[in-house]
C-alpha positions as CSV (number, residue, x, y, z in Angstrom):
1,M,-71.4,-179.4,21.8
2,I,-70.7,-175.6,21.7
3,E,-72.4,-173.3,24.2
4,E,-74.8,-170.7,22.9
5,T,-73.0,-167.5,22.1
6,E,-74.3,-163.8,22.3
7,L,-71.7,-162.9,19.6
8,P,-73.2,-161.3,16.6
9,A,-73.8,-163.4,13.3
10,S,-72.4,-160.7,11.3
11,M,-68.9,-161.8,12.6
12,G,-69.2,-164.9,10.6
13,K,-69.9,-168.5,11.4
14,V,-66.3,-169.7,11.6
15,A,-65.1,-166.9,13.8
16,R,-68.0,-167.3,16.2
17,R,-67.5,-171.1,16.3
18,E,-63.7,-170.7,17.0
19,L,-64.1,-168.1,19.6
20,A,-66.7,-170.2,21.3
21,L,-64.3,-173.2,21.2
22,Q,-61.7,-171.0,23.0
23,G,-64.2,-170.2,25.7
24,F,-65.4,-166.8,24.4
25,T,-69.3,-166.8,24.1
26,R,-70.2,-163.6,26.1
27,F,-69.1,-160.0,25.6
28,D,-67.8,-159.6,29.2
29,Q,-65.2,-162.3,28.5
30,F,-63.4,-160.2,26.0
31,D,-62.6,-157.0,28.3
32,G,-58.9,-156.6,28.3
33,V,-58.2,-159.4,25.8
34,S,-55.6,-158.3,23.1
35,E,-56.6,-158.1,19.4
36,S,-53.5,-159.9,18.5
37,A,-54.4,-162.9,20.7
38,L,-58.0,-163.1,19.0
39,L,-56.3,-162.8,15.5
40,A,-54.2,-165.8,16.2
41,I,-57.3,-167.9,16.5
42,H,-58.3,-169.6,13.4
43,G,-61.2,-168.0,11.5
44,V,-60.9,-164.7,13.4
45,G,-59.8,-161.9,11.0
46,P,-59.9,-158.1,10.8
47,K,-63.5,-158.0,10.1
48,A,-64.6,-160.1,13.1
49,I,-62.3,-157.9,15.3
50,R,-63.9,-154.7,14.0
51,I,-67.4,-156.0,14.7
52,L,-66.3,-157.3,18.1
53,R,-64.7,-153.9,19.0
54,E,-68.0,-152.1,17.9
55,H,-70.1,-154.2,20.2
56,L,-67.7,-154.0,23.1
57,E,-67.6,-150.3,23.0
58,S,-71.4,-150.1,23.0
59,H,-71.3,-152.2,26.1
60,G,-68.6,-150.2,27.8
61,S,-65.7,-152.6,27.3
62,A,-62.7,-152.7,25.0
63,L,-60.0,-154.9,23.5
64,R,-56.3,-154.3,24.2
65,P,-54.5,-153.2,21.0
């Protein structure tokens, strides 16, 4: 079973599920992760990256380009 996630529902169900399967369920786990690495995950596209980037910036973190 997949752990609960704090990722926003606006990212999309598939993106949230696939990120959780890769171990990404909390915002602090993304600090320093590259966008290209996340885009390589099935179901994670530009929209999910944009939403994630916005949330991370509001929490003082960022993805690597």
